[in-house]
C-alpha positions as CSV (number, residue, x, y, z in Angstrom):
1,M,13.4,-25.2,4.3
2,K,10.2,-23.2,4.7
3,K,9.2,-20.8,1.9
4,V,8.6,-17.1,2.6
5,Y,7.1,-14.6,0.1
6,T,6.7,-10.9,0.1
7,C,6.0,-8.3,-2.7
8,F,7.5,-4.9,-3.2
9,C,5.8,-2.0,-4.9
10,T,8.5,0.7,-4.8
11,D,11.1,2.6,-6.8
12,I,13.7,2.5,-4.0
13,I,14.7,0.2,-1.2
14,H,14.7,1.9,2.2
15,E,15.2,0.6,5.7
16,G,11.5,-0.4,6.0
17,H,12.0,-2.9,3.1
18,L,15.3,-4.1,4.6
19,N,13.6,-4.7,7.9
20,I,11.0,-7.0,6.2
21,I,13.9,-8.8,4.5
22,R,15.6,-9.4,7.8
23,E,12.4,-10.6,9.4
24,A,11.7,-12.9,6.5
25,Q,15.1,-14.6,6.7
26,K,14.2,-15.8,10.2
27,Y,11.5,-18.0,8.7
28,G,13.0,-19.6,5.7
29,S,14.0,-19.0,2.0
30,L,12.7,-15.7,0.7
31,T,11.1,-15.1,-2.7
32,V,10.3,-11.5,-3.5
33,G,7.7,-10.5,-6.0
34,V,8.0,-7.2,-8.0
35,L,4.7,-5.8,-8.9
36,S,4.2,-5.2,-12.6
37,D,3.8,-1.7,-14.0
38,E,0.2,-2.5,-15.0
39,A,-0.6,-3.5,-11.4
40,M,1.3,-0.6,-9.9
41,V,-0.7,2.0,-11.7
42,R,-3.9,0.4,-10.4
43,F,-2.6,0.1,-6.9
44,N,-1.1,3.2,-5.4
45,R,1.5,4.9,-7.6
46,F,3.1,5.2,-11.0
47,P,6.5,3.6,-11.4
48,G,9.3,6.1,-11.5
49,V,11.8,3.7,-12.8
50,S,11.5,0.9,-15.4
51,F,10.3,-2.6,-14.4
52,E,13.7,-4.1,-15.3
53,E,15.5,-1.6,-12.9
54,R,13.1,-2.5,-10.1
55,M,13.7,-6.2,-10.7
56,E,17.5,-5.7,-10.6
57,M,17.2,-3.5,-7.5
58,V,15.6,-6.4,-5.6
59,R,18.0,-9.0,-6.9
60,S,20.9,-7.1,-5.4
61,I,19.5,-7.3,-1.9
62,D,21.4,-9.8,0.3
63,G,19.1,-12.6,1.7
64,V,16.8,-12.7,-1.3
65,S,16.7,-16.2,-2.8
66,E,14.5,-15.6,-5.8
67,V,12.8,-12.6,-7.6
68,I,9.6,-13.1,-9.6
69,V,7.0,-10.9,-11.3
70,Q,3.7,-10.4,-9.5
71,K,1.4,-9.4,-12.4
72,E,-1.7,-8.7,-10.3
73,I,-2.5,-6.8,-7.1
74,M,-4.1,-9.8,-5.6
75,Y,-1.8,-12.8,-4.7
76,D,-3.9,-15.6,-6.2
77,A,-1.5,-16.6,-9.0
78,V,1.6,-16.3,-6.9
79,I,0.3,-18.3,-4.0
80,G,-1.2,-20.9,-6.3
81,K,2.2,-21.4,-7.8
82,L,4.6,-21.0,-4.9
83,H,2.5,-22.3,-2.0
84,P,4.6,-20.3,0.5
85,D,4.5,-21.3,4.2
86,Y,4.5,-17.6,5.1
87,V,3.6,-14.3,3.4
88,I,5.3,-11.3,5.1
89,H,4.2,-7.7,4.8
90,G,4.2,-4.4,6.8
91,D,1.2,-4.2,9.1
92,N,0.0,-1.1,7.2
93,W,-2.1,-3.5,5.1
94,K,-4.3,-4.3,8.1
95,Q,-6.5,-1.3,7.5
96,G,-7.8,0.9,4.6
97,P,-8.1,-0.3,1.0
98,M,-5.0,-2.5,1.4
99,K,-6.9,-4.7,3.9
100,A,-8.7,-6.3,0.9
101,I,-5.3,-7.6,-0.2
102,R,-4.5,-9.0,3.2
103,D,-7.9,-10.6,3.4
104,N,-7.3,-12.2,0.0
105,V,-3.9,-13.6,1.2
106,E,-5.4,-14.9,4.4
107,K,-8.1,-16.8,2.6
108,L,-5.6,-18.3,0.2
109,L,-3.2,-19.4,2.9
110,S,-5.8,-20.8,5.2
111,A,-6.7,-23.4,2.5
112,Y,-3.4,-25.3,3.2
113,G,-2.2,-23.9,6.6
114,G,0.0,-21.0,5.5
115,E,0.5,-18.0,7.8
116,I,0.7,-14.2,7.5
117,I,3.5,-12.4,9.3
118,D,2.6,-8.7,9.9
119,V,5.8,-6.7,10.5
120,P,5.4,-3.3,12.3
121,Y,5.5,-0.7,9.7
122,T,8.8,1.3,9.7
123,Y,8.1,5.0,9.6
124,N,10.8,7.5,10.6
125,E,12.4,10.6,9.2
126,N,14.6,8.6,6.8
127,V,11.6,6.6,5.4
128,K,9.5,9.8,5.2
129,R,12.2,11.6,3.2
130,A,12.6,8.6,0.9
131,D,8.8,8.5,0.2
132,M,8.7,12.3,-0.3
133,R,11.6,12.1,-2.8
134,M,9.7,9.5,-4.8
135,K,6.6,11.7,-4.9
136,E,8.6,14.8,-5.8
137,K,10.2,13.0,-8.7
138,L,6.8,11.9,-10.0
139,S,5.6,15.5,-9.8
140,M,8.4,17.0,-11.8
141,P,7.3,18.3,-15.3
142,E,9.6,16.0,-17.3
143,Y,8.2,12.9,-15.6
144,R,4.6,14.0,-15.3
145,R,4.2,15.2,-18.9
146,R,5.1,11.8,-20.5
147,R,2.8,9.8,-18.1
148,L,-0.4,10.0,-20.1
149,R,1.2,8.3,-23.1
150,Q,2.7,5.7,-20.7
151,L,-0.7,5.1,-19.2
152,L,-2.3,4.6,-22.7
153,K,0.1,1.7,-23.1
154,L,-0.5,0.2,-19.6
155,C,-4.2,0.6,-19.0
156,P,-7.2,-0.8,-20.9
157,I,-8.8,2.6,-20.3
158,V,-7.4,5.7,-18.6
159,R,-9.8,6.9,-15.9
160,T,-9.8,10.7,-15.6
161,I,-11.6,12.9,-13.0
162,E,-12.3,16.6,-13.1
163,V,-10.3,18.8,-10.7
164,H,-10.4,22.5,-10.2
165,S,-8.3,23.2,-7.0
166,G,-5.5,21.8,-4.9
167,L,-8.1,20.1,-2.7
168,T,-9.9,18.4,-5.5
169,G,-6.5,17.4,-6.9
170,L,-5.8,15.7,-3.6
171,I,-9.1,13.8,-3.8
172,A,-8.2,12.6,-7.3
173,E,-4.7,11.7,-6.2
174,K,-5.5,9.8,-3.0
175,T,-8.9,8.2,-3.5
176,I,-8.6,4.4,-3.7
177,V,-11.5,2.0,-3.3
178,E,-11.8,-1.7,-2.9
179,H,-14.7,-3.4,-4.7
180,N,-15.2,-7.1,-5.4
181,G,-11.6,-7.9,-4.4
182,E,-10.1,-5.2,-6.7
183,L,-8.5,-1.9,-5.9
184,D,-9.2,1.1,-8.2
185,Q,-8.1,4.7,-8.4
186,F,-8.1,7.5,-11.0
187,D,-5.3,7.6,-13.5
188,A,-5.3,11.3,-14.6
189,M,-6.9,14.7,-13.9
190,W,-9.0,16.9,-16.2
191,V,-8.8,20.7,-15.7
192,S,-12.2,21.7,-17.1
193,S,-12.8,25.3,-18.2
194,L,-16.4,25.0,-17.0
195,C,-15.4,23.9,-13.5
196,D,-12.5,26.3,-13.3
197,S,-14.8,29.2,-14.3
198,T,-17.5,28.0,-11.9
199,A,-15.1,27.8,-9.0
200,K,-14.2,31.4,-9.7
201,G,-17.9,32.4,-10.0
202,K,-17.5,33.3,-13.7
203,P,-19.5,32.3,-16.7
204,D,-18.2,29.5,-18.9
205,I,-17.5,31.7,-22.0
206,E,-13.7,31.7,-22.0
207,L,-13.9,34.8,-19.7
208,V,-11.2,33.4,-17.3
209,D,-7.9,34.1,-19.1
210,M,-5.1,31.6,-19.5
211,T,-2.9,33.3,-16.9
212,S,-5.6,32.6,-14.3
213,R,-6.2,29.1,-15.5
214,F,-2.5,28.3,-15.4
215,R,-2.5,29.4,-11.7
216,T,-5.2,26.7,-11.1
217,I,-2.9,24.2,-12.8
218,D,0.0,25.3,-10.5
219,D,-2.2,24.8,-7.4
220,I,-3.1,21.3,-8.5
221,M,0.4,20.2,-9.7
222,E,2.0,21.4,-6.4
223,V,0.2,18.7,-4.4
224,T,-0.3,15.9,-6.9
225,T,1.7,13.6,-9.2
226,K,-0.9,12.4,-11.7
227,P,-1.0,13.6,-15.4
228,V,-3.1,16.6,-16.3
229,I,-5.3,16.9,-19.4
230,F,-6.2,20.6,-20.0
231,D,-9.5,21.8,-21.4
232,G,-8.5,24.3,-24.0
233,D,-12.0,25.2,-25.3
234,T,-11.6,26.3,-28.9
235,G,-7.8,27.0,-28.5
236,G,-8.5,30.6,-29.3
237,L,-6.7,32.3,-32.2
238,T,-4.1,30.2,-33.8
239,E,-1.5,32.9,-33.0
240,H,-2.4,32.5,-29.3
241,F,-2.8,28.7,-29.3
242,V,0.9,28.1,-30.1
243,Y,1.8,30.0,-26.9
244,T,-0.6,28.0,-24.9
245,V,0.9,24.8,-26.2
246,R,4.4,25.9,-25.2
247,S,3.3,27.1,-21.8
248,L,1.4,23.9,-21.0
249,E,4.3,21.7,-22.2
250,R,6.8,23.6,-20.0
251,M,4.5,23.2,-17.0
252,G,4.4,19.4,-17.4
253,V,0.8,19.1,-18.6
254,S,0.3,16.0,-20.7
255,A,-2.4,17.0,-23.2
256,I,-4.7,19.8,-24.3
257,I,-8.1,19.1,-25.8
258,I,-9.5,21.8,-28.2
259,E,-13.0,21.8,-29.8
260,D,-13.8,22.6,-33.4
261,K,-16.0,25.6,-32.8
262,T,-15.6,29.3,-33.4
263,G,-17.0,32.5,-31.8
264,L,-18.2,33.1,-28.2
265,K,-18.1,29.8,-26.3
266,K,-21.4,28.1,-25.5
267,N,-21.4,24.9,-23.5
268,S,-21.7,21.9,-25.8
269,L,-24.5,20.3,-23.8
270,F,-26.8,23.1,-25.0
271,G,-26.4,21.6,-28.5
272,T,-28.6,23.4,-31.1
273,E,-30.6,25.2,-28.4
274,V,-28.2,28.1,-28.7
275,E,-26.4,29.3,-31.7
276,Q,-23.0,27.5,-32.1
277,T,-20.7,27.7,-35.1
278,Q,-18.5,24.8,-36.0
279,D,-15.1,25.6,-37.4
280,S,-14.2,24.6,-41.0
281,I,-12.1,21.4,-41.3
282,E,-9.3,23.4,-43.1
283,H,-9.0,26.1,-40.4
284,F,-9.1,23.6,-37.5
285,C,-6.5,21.5,-39.2
286,E,-4.3,24.5,-39.5
287,K,-4.6,25.2,-35.8
288,I,-3.7,21.6,-34.9
289,A,-0.7,21.7,-37.2
290,A,0.5,25.0,-35.8
291,G,0.3,23.7,-32.3
292,K,2.3,20.6,-33.2
293,S,4.9,22.6,-35.0
294,V,5.9,24.5,-31.8
295,Q,6.2,21.5,-29.5
296,L,9.6,20.8,-28.0
297,T,8.9,17.2,-26.9
298,D,7.2,14.2,-28.4
299,E,5.3,13.6,-25.2
300,F,2.8,16.4,-25.2
301,M,-0.6,15.6,-26.9
302,I,-3.0,17.8,-28.8
303,I,-6.4,16.1,-28.9
304,A,-9.1,17.3,-31.3
305,R,-12.7,17.4,-30.0
306,I,-15.4,16.9,-32.6
307,E,-18.7,18.7,-32.1
308,S,-20.5,17.2,-35.2
309,L,-22.8,14.9,-33.2
310,I,-23.6,17.7,-30.7
311,L,-24.5,20.1,-33.5
312,E,-26.5,17.3,-35.4
313,Q,-24.2,17.4,-38.4
314,G,-24.2,13.6,-38.8
315,M,-21.9,10.7,-38.4
316,D,-20.2,11.1,-41.8
317,D,-19.2,14.7,-40.9
318,A,-17.8,13.5,-37.6
319,L,-15.7,10.7,-39.2
320,N,-14.5,12.9,-42.0
321,R,-13.3,15.5,-39.4
322,A,-11.7,12.8,-37.3
323,H,-9.6,11.5,-40.1
324,A,-8.6,15.0,-41.3
325,Y,-7.6,16.0,-37.8
326,V,-5.4,13.0,-37.3
327,K,-3.8,13.6,-40.7
328,A,-3.1,17.2,-39.5
329,G,-1.2,15.9,-36.5
330,A,-3.8,15.4,-33.7
331,D,-2.6,12.9,-31.2
332,G,-6.1,11.8,-30.2
333,I,-9.8,12.3,-31.0
334,M,-12.5,13.3,-28.5
335,I,-16.1,12.6,-29.7
336,H,-18.9,14.2,-27.8
337,S,-22.7,13.7,-27.5
338,R,-25.5,15.1,-25.4
339,K,-27.8,12.1,-25.9
340,K,-28.5,9.8,-22.9
341,D,-28.1,6.8,-25.1
342,P,-24.5,6.0,-25.9
343,S,-25.3,4.3,-29.2
344,E,-24.1,7.1,-31.5
345,I,-20.8,7.4,-29.5
346,L,-20.2,3.7,-29.8
347,E,-21.1,3.7,-33.5
348,F,-18.6,6.4,-34.1
349,C,-15.9,4.5,-32.2
350,D,-16.6,1.3,-34.2
351,L,-16.5,3.1,-37.5
352,F,-13.4,5.1,-36.7
353,R,-11.6,2.0,-35.5
354,K,-12.2,0.2,-38.8
355,D,-9.8,2.7,-40.5
356,D,-7.7,3.8,-37.5
357,A,-6.7,1.2,-34.9
358,A,-4.1,3.3,-33.1
359,T,-5.2,6.9,-32.5
360,P,-6.5,7.3,-28.9
361,I,-10.3,8.0,-28.6
362,V,-11.5,10.1,-25.7
363,V,-15.2,10.3,-24.4
364,V,-16.9,12.3,-21.8
365,P,-20.0,10.3,-20.5
366,S,-21.8,13.2,-18.8
367,S,-25.2,12.6,-20.6
368,F,-24.8,9.0,-21.6
369,N,-23.7,8.1,-18.0
370,S,-25.1,4.5,-18.0
371,V,-22.3,3.2,-20.1
372,T,-19.5,1.4,-18.2
373,E,-15.7,1.8,-18.7
374,A,-15.5,-1.8,-19.8
375,E,-18.1,-1.3,-22.5
376,L,-16.3,1.8,-23.8
377,A,-13.0,-0.1,-23.9
378,E,-14.6,-2.8,-26.0
379,H,-15.5,-0.2,-28.6
380,G,-11.9,1.2,-28.7
381,V,-12.1,4.0,-26.2
382,N,-8.8,4.8,-24.5
383,I,-9.6,7.7,-22.2
384,V,-12.8,8.3,-20.2
385,I,-13.2,11.8,-18.5
386,Y,-15.7,12.4,-15.7
387,A,-15.7,16.0,-16.6
388,N,-17.8,17.8,-13.9
389,Q,-19.0,15.4,-11.2
390,L,-16.9,16.8,-8.3
391,T,-18.2,20.3,-9.0
392,R,-21.8,19.1,-9.4
393,S,-21.7,17.1,-6.2
394,A,-20.1,19.8,-4.1
395,F,-22.6,22.6,-5.0
396,P,-25.8,21.1,-3.7
397,A,-24.1,19.9,-0.5
398,M,-22.7,23.3,0.3
399,E,-26.0,25.0,-0.7
400,Q,-28.1,22.8,1.6
401,T,-25.6,23.3,4.5
402,A,-25.9,27.1,4.0
403,K,-29.8,26.9,4.0
404,D,-29.9,24.7,7.1
405,I,-27.7,27.1,9.1
406,L,-29.9,30.0,8.1
407,K,-33.0,27.9,9.0
408,Y,-31.9,26.7,12.4
409,H,-29.7,29.7,13.3
410,R,-27.0,27.2,14.4
411,A,-24.7,24.5,12.9
412,Q,-25.8,21.4,15.0
413,E,-28.3,20.1,12.4
414,V,-25.7,19.9,9.7
415,D,-22.9,18.5,11.7
416,E,-23.7,14.8,11.1
417,R,-23.2,15.1,7.4
418,L,-20.0,17.0,7.6
419,M,-16.5,15.4,7.3
420,P,-14.4,16.1,10.4
421,I,-11.9,18.8,9.6
422,K,-9.1,16.6,10.8
423,D,-9.9,14.1,8.1
424,I,-9.7,16.9,5.5
425,I,-6.4,18.1,6.9
426,S,-5.0,14.5,6.8
427,L,-5.2,14.7,3.0
428,I,-2.6,17.5,3.1
429,E,1.0,16.4,3.8
430,E,3.5,18.4,5.7
431,L,7.1,18.5,4.7
């Protein structure tokens, strides 16, 4: 009997999947692969149910001869082992980033005469509602809040991008690229106080109050499912910080990062060029402990940001603070630098990891932007935050467009570099 293979990446079985099963049965004995959690988060969505539940869900389908684990997005290992005569899939993989997967399969099958069967993609109101229910579940606070901790277990490094609006949230949510036979996407979103303030036309001095910043989070969460890390600046007064923790936790935010400085906020990248005062270890530890004491779940994370290297206080001070903050209850450590060379960041990570192998390390490579994610992971970094790149790329583009319209007294000259409005609207889903 001929061997047929397909792979499912889903939390539910709807009529589209069943249609593929029916078509596959016409060609031979069907083996179904269930994509692993690690591969799912790199592909297109976070699993909403456990891997074991997804395996059992597929086993229960009539017409499935065998269920196996597909550990990678690409099919190399599976095809190398099974040598299926046919690989069957919905024809939605003939375009977009998923085309790289189909091309990979076609190349592997051609080596021994196997064939691809492209089934017309099933899309109707029932399938649309099923997909929307999956997305809505992932966006619910109780599911979203825990996701950062889950990602830390699944990913070699959690890739995070700055967002400051619903539209930038959609960019973070839906951008998937194919490169060298791999698919990549962002894992989480960073709500930066700098970018939130800038989007509102306000200075980055903690002038935008928490009520306004929470509205920004609401805008982002309403249209996305990925976990949110919140930039809490200094955290403010301890008496206020505890309320911020409670509010963020209730909203479904996964983590807050607070920095160990006091007084009127000045952006860290100014370093010692402006007067900045670092908090005492004792007082900052008290703030961390107070925040942890009011949490209602074990999922929310308080991450302590250390400014010692920014303020040229030395490596020993940074390490002493890191260990003290972890002892006070911090769920992670963010270490920052404004140098273009990442060596002091990597040195900190290596030294910290000698004494603490478990506490997550967060870095923001804005200045030292030549370092790769793989290099950071080798030194024990768990979360990388691209903290302001969307804001910084949007401003010069908008400014140049405005200048050119003024210069030419019409919009024709700028049109070739503008995205069609229908492409922007396509990001936004209708119920």
